[in-house]
C-alpha positions as CSV (number, residue, x, y, z in Angstrom):
1,M,-12.9,8.1,-19.1
2,Q,-11.0,5.0,-20.2
3,R,-7.7,4.7,-18.3
4,S,-4.3,3.2,-19.7
5,I,-1.5,1.5,-17.5
6,F,1.3,2.9,-19.7
7,A,1.4,6.5,-19.9
8,L,1.4,9.6,-17.7
9,L,0.8,12.2,-20.5
10,V,-0.8,15.3,-18.9
11,V,-3.1,16.6,-21.5
12,F,-4.8,20.1,-20.8
13,F,-7.9,20.7,-23.1
14,G,-8.2,24.5,-23.2
15,V,-11.6,25.2,-24.9
16,A,-11.4,29.0,-26.2
17,L,-14.7,30.2,-27.3
18,F,-15.1,33.3,-29.6
19,P,-18.4,34.8,-31.2
20,G,-18.7,34.5,-34.9
21,C,-17.6,36.6,-37.5
22,G,-19.1,37.9,-40.7
23,G,-18.8,36.2,-44.2
24,D,-19.9,32.8,-42.9
25,S,-23.1,31.4,-43.5
26,G,-23.8,31.5,-39.5
27,P,-22.2,32.5,-36.4
28,A,-19.4,29.8,-35.2
29,P,-20.0,29.5,-31.6
30,G,-16.8,28.6,-30.5
31,S,-13.1,27.1,-30.8
32,A,-11.2,24.5,-29.0
33,T,-7.6,24.6,-28.1
34,V,-5.9,21.5,-27.1
35,N,-2.6,22.1,-25.1
36,I,-0.5,18.9,-24.9
37,T,2.4,18.8,-22.2
38,W,4.8,16.2,-23.1
39,P,6.7,15.1,-20.0
40,T,10.1,13.9,-19.6
41,R,10.6,10.3,-20.3
42,T,10.8,8.3,-17.2
43,R,9.8,4.7,-16.1
44,L,6.2,5.8,-15.5
45,I,6.2,7.6,-19.3
46,P,7.5,5.1,-21.5
47,A,9.5,6.3,-24.4
48,A,7.3,4.2,-26.9
49,S,4.4,6.7,-26.7
50,E,5.5,8.9,-29.7
51,A,2.2,10.3,-31.1
52,I,-1.4,11.1,-29.7
53,T,-4.5,11.3,-32.3
54,L,-7.2,14.0,-31.1
55,N,-10.3,13.2,-32.2
56,L,-13.6,15.5,-31.7
57,Y,-16.9,13.9,-32.0
58,N,-20.6,15.2,-31.9
59,G,-22.2,12.1,-30.6
60,S,-21.0,9.5,-33.0
61,Q,-20.1,11.8,-35.9
62,L,-16.4,12.7,-36.1
63,L,-16.0,16.4,-36.5
64,A,-12.0,16.8,-36.9
65,S,-9.1,15.1,-36.1
66,Q,-5.7,16.0,-35.5
67,L,-2.1,14.2,-34.9
68,A,0.1,15.5,-32.1
69,V,3.6,14.1,-32.4
70,R,6.1,14.2,-29.6
71,P,8.7,16.8,-29.9
72,P,12.3,16.1,-29.5
73,N,12.2,17.7,-26.1
74,P,9.8,17.8,-23.2
75,G,7.3,20.9,-23.8
76,T,4.0,22.0,-24.7
77,T,2.6,21.6,-28.3
78,T,-0.8,23.1,-29.1
79,Y,-3.7,22.1,-31.4
80,T,-7.1,24.0,-32.3
81,F,-10.4,23.1,-33.7
82,Y,-12.5,25.9,-34.9
83,K,-16.0,26.6,-35.8
84,L,-17.6,24.1,-33.1
85,P,-21.2,23.5,-32.7
86,S,-22.9,24.7,-29.3
87,T,-23.7,21.1,-28.4
88,L,-21.9,18.3,-26.1
89,L,-19.0,17.3,-27.9
90,T,-16.4,14.7,-27.1
91,L,-12.7,15.0,-27.4
92,R,-10.8,11.6,-27.3
93,A,-6.8,11.4,-27.0
94,V,-5.3,8.3,-27.9
95,A,-1.4,7.4,-27.5
96,Y,0.6,5.4,-29.9
97,P,4.2,3.8,-30.0
98,N,4.8,5.2,-33.3
99,A,4.9,8.8,-34.8
100,D,2.4,8.0,-37.6
101,A,-0.1,6.9,-34.9
102,S,0.3,3.1,-35.7
103,G,0.7,0.2,-33.3
104,V,-0.9,-1.1,-30.2
105,V,-3.3,1.7,-28.4
106,Q,-1.0,2.6,-25.1
107,A,-3.1,5.1,-23.3
108,S,-6.3,6.8,-24.2
109,G,-8.7,9.2,-22.5
110,T,-11.6,11.3,-23.3
111,V,-13.3,14.6,-22.0
112,Q,-16.9,16.4,-23.0
113,F,-17.7,19.9,-23.2
114,T,-20.2,22.2,-24.3
115,P,-18.9,25.5,-26.0
116,Q,-20.5,28.6,-24.7
117,V,-20.1,32.0,-26.6
118,G,-17.9,34.3,-24.8
119,M,-16.6,31.8,-22.0
120,T,-13.4,29.7,-21.7
121,T,-13.3,26.4,-20.2
122,T,-10.3,24.5,-19.4
123,I,-10.4,20.7,-18.7
124,N,-7.5,18.7,-17.3
125,L,-7.1,15.3,-18.4
126,S,-4.4,13.0,-16.9
127,L,-3.8,9.3,-18.1
128,N,-2.5,6.8,-15.8
129,S,0.9,5.8,-15.2
130,A,2.3,2.3,-15.7
131,I,1.8,1.5,-11.9
132,D,-1.4,0.2,-11.1
133,H,-0.6,-1.2,-7.5
134,V,2.1,-2.0,-5.3
135,A,2.9,-4.8,-2.6
136,M,5.1,-5.0,0.2
137,V,7.6,-7.8,0.6
138,P,7.0,-9.8,3.2
139,A,3.3,-9.2,2.9
140,V,2.8,-9.9,6.5
141,P,6.0,-8.9,8.2
142,S,6.7,-10.7,11.7
143,L,9.7,-10.2,14.0
144,P,10.6,-10.3,17.7
145,I,11.8,-7.6,19.6
146,G,15.4,-6.3,18.8
147,A,15.5,-8.2,15.4
148,H,15.8,-6.6,12.2
149,L,14.0,-7.4,8.8
150,P,14.6,-5.8,5.4
151,L,11.3,-4.7,3.6
152,S,10.8,-3.9,0.0
153,L,8.1,-2.7,-2.5
154,T,7.3,-4.2,-5.8
155,A,5.1,-2.4,-8.2
156,Y,2.8,-4.0,-10.8
157,D,0.8,-2.9,-13.7
158,A,-2.6,-3.6,-14.4
159,S,-1.8,-6.9,-16.1
160,G,0.3,-7.9,-13.0
161,N,3.7,-7.3,-14.7
162,V,6.4,-6.0,-12.3
163,V,7.4,-2.4,-13.0
164,L,11.0,-1.7,-11.8
165,T,10.9,0.8,-9.1
166,Q,13.7,3.5,-8.0
167,P,14.8,2.9,-4.3
168,E,15.1,6.7,-3.8
169,K,11.2,7.0,-4.7
170,I,10.2,4.7,-1.9
171,T,9.4,5.6,1.5
172,Y,8.3,3.8,4.7
173,Q,6.6,4.9,7.8
174,S,5.6,3.1,11.0
175,A,2.5,4.0,12.5
176,N,3.8,3.6,16.3
177,T,7.8,3.9,16.4
178,N,7.4,2.7,20.3
179,F,6.6,-0.7,18.8
180,A,8.3,-0.8,15.4
181,T,10.8,1.4,13.6
182,V,11.4,1.5,9.9
183,T,14.5,3.4,8.1
184,V,14.5,5.0,4.7
185,D,16.0,1.7,3.4
186,G,13.2,-0.2,4.4
187,I,14.9,-2.1,7.6
188,L,12.2,-2.8,10.0
189,T,13.1,-3.0,13.6
190,G,11.0,-4.6,16.4
191,V,11.2,-2.3,19.7
192,A,8.5,-2.4,22.8
193,P,8.5,0.1,25.5
194,T,9.4,-1.1,28.9
195,G,6.5,-3.1,30.6
196,A,4.7,-3.1,27.4
197,T,3.4,-6.2,25.6
198,P,4.6,-6.5,21.9
199,G,1.7,-6.4,19.3
200,S,0.8,-5.4,16.0
201,V,2.0,-2.1,14.1
202,A,1.0,-0.8,10.7
203,I,3.9,-0.3,8.3
204,T,3.0,1.8,5.0
205,A,5.1,1.8,1.9
206,T,4.8,4.5,-0.7
207,D,6.1,4.9,-4.1
208,T,6.2,8.7,-4.3
209,E,6.6,8.8,-8.0
210,S,3.3,7.2,-8.7
211,G,1.8,8.1,-5.4
212,K,0.7,4.2,-4.8
213,S,1.1,2.8,-1.4
214,V,0.5,-0.1,0.6
215,T,0.2,-1.0,4.3
216,A,0.6,-4.1,6.4
217,N,0.4,-4.8,10.0
218,T,3.5,-5.9,11.4
219,T,3.4,-8.5,14.5
220,V,6.0,-7.8,16.8
221,T,6.6,-10.8,19.1
222,S,8.8,-11.0,22.3
223,N,11.9,-13.3,22.6
224,T,10.6,-13.9,26.1
225,V,11.2,-17.7,27.4
226,V,9.7,-19.1,30.4
227,T,11.1,-22.2,32.2
228,V,9.2,-23.7,35.0
229,S,11.4,-26.0,37.6
230,P,11.3,-28.8,38.3
231,V,9.8,-29.8,35.1
232,G,8.3,-32.9,36.6
233,A,7.2,-34.0,40.3
234,I,5.8,-36.8,42.0
235,V,3.5,-35.3,45.1
236,K,1.3,-37.3,47.6
237,V,-2.2,-36.1,48.5
238,G,-1.8,-33.8,51.2
239,A,1.8,-32.5,50.6
240,N,3.1,-29.7,48.9
241,Q,5.5,-29.0,46.0
242,A,7.2,-25.7,45.4
243,F,7.6,-24.5,41.8
244,T,9.9,-21.7,40.3
245,A,9.8,-19.7,37.1
246,Q,12.7,-18.3,35.2
247,V,11.9,-15.6,32.5
248,T,14.4,-14.5,29.9
249,G,14.3,-12.0,27.1
250,T,12.6,-9.5,29.4
251,S,13.2,-7.2,32.5
252,N,9.8,-8.2,33.5
253,T,10.1,-11.5,35.3
254,A,6.9,-11.7,36.8
255,V,4.6,-14.7,36.1
256,T,1.0,-16.0,37.1
257,W,0.5,-19.6,38.1
258,K,-2.4,-21.9,37.4
259,V,-3.4,-25.6,37.4
260,L,-4.5,-26.7,34.0
261,E,-6.8,-29.2,34.7
262,A,-10.0,-28.4,36.9
263,G,-9.9,-30.5,40.0
264,G,-6.3,-30.9,40.0
265,G,-5.4,-28.8,42.9
266,T,-4.5,-25.4,43.7
267,I,-1.2,-23.1,43.3
268,T,-0.2,-20.1,45.4
269,S,1.1,-16.9,43.6
270,S,4.4,-17.7,44.7
271,G,4.2,-21.3,43.0
272,V,3.4,-23.5,46.1
273,Y,1.1,-26.6,44.5
274,T,-1.2,-28.2,46.5
275,P,-2.8,-31.4,45.1
276,A,-6.5,-32.2,45.5
277,A,-6.7,-35.9,44.1
278,P,-4.6,-38.7,42.6
279,G,-3.8,-38.1,38.7
280,T,-1.4,-36.6,36.2
281,Y,-1.9,-32.5,35.9
282,H,0.0,-29.6,34.5
283,V,1.3,-26.5,36.4
284,V,1.7,-23.7,34.1
285,A,3.6,-20.3,34.6
286,T,2.4,-17.5,32.1
287,S,4.6,-14.5,31.4
288,V,3.0,-11.3,32.7
289,Y,5.3,-9.3,30.1
290,D,4.0,-11.6,27.4
291,N,1.1,-13.6,28.1
292,S,1.6,-15.7,24.9
293,Q,4.8,-17.3,26.6
294,Q,4.4,-20.2,29.1
295,G,6.3,-22.6,30.9
296,T,4.8,-26.0,32.0
297,A,5.7,-28.8,34.5
298,V,4.0,-32.2,34.8
299,V,2.8,-33.7,38.2
300,S,1.8,-37.1,39.1
301,V,-0.2,-37.0,42.2
302,T,-0.2,-40.3,44.3
303,P,-2.7,-41.3,47.0
C-alpha cells in the first residue's frame, strides 16, 4: 500500500458478490461496491483533495475505472464494479487536487481481493494524514527543582515541512509526577520528594488528532549549592584543621568529606582534616542530597 502525506480519506471497499444471471455468455462471479466516506475538511484533510480515481486491475490489465468527486458536504458516495472475474484483483484509489482528477497526486492507496460467489468482503483502506512525525521543543528539556519550562510540540510532514497544530489537540504527560509535572498547556515544573535525589523522567507529548507522539527524557537538577569554609588553609604536618560545609537549596544539609589526592591526609565525617605530608591538597564536601554538587577548599601543608 502506498501511503501519502496529505489526505486522511477513509475509503471503505465493500465487495458485494452475487451469483451470475441468465442471458450472459457466462456467470458473473461478483461485483465490487466502493463506499467512499468524505470527512469534514480539517488541517489533516486538505481542502485541495477534490477527486479520487478508482481503477480496478487484473494484474496489469485495467478492467474498469470510475471517478469519485468530493460532494458539497461531508458524506458517503458509492461506486460499483460489476461482472468481476473470480481471480485476484487490485483496486487503486488516487486523490487529486482538482475535480477532473488533474494536478499533482496528493494521496493513494491500493487493496487486493478475490471475488468469491455468495460472499461479501469488506476491506477498509485509510490514507495517511499530513502529519508524519512530531518533535518536542526543547528536544532535551532540563530544569532545576522549582523551575518552570514551557514545552511545545512541532508537527512535520514526510518532507520535513511544518504542519500547523491546534493547541487544544495536544496533550502532555509525565511518567513520574514525583519528579516533574506538566500542565495541559505544556508548562513543565521540576519537583522532587523530600530526601530524594533529582534525576531523569520521561515526558510525552501527543497530537491527539493524528495520534503521533514523542517522548523526551527530562533531566531535573537541584539548585543545591555547597560552600566549604575556610576556602583555603595553611596547615603544618602534625596539626589539624577543621572545615565546615554550608548546603543551600535543600533541607538535607548533610555532606560527606574526602581528600582528593591520595596520600594527602585524612578527614573525619565532621570535617576535621589531618595532613600526612607537605604539599598542596584539596578537601571536598559532597552533598548527600545531590552528589553532583560539591564544595572544595585548598590546603597547603608545610613541614
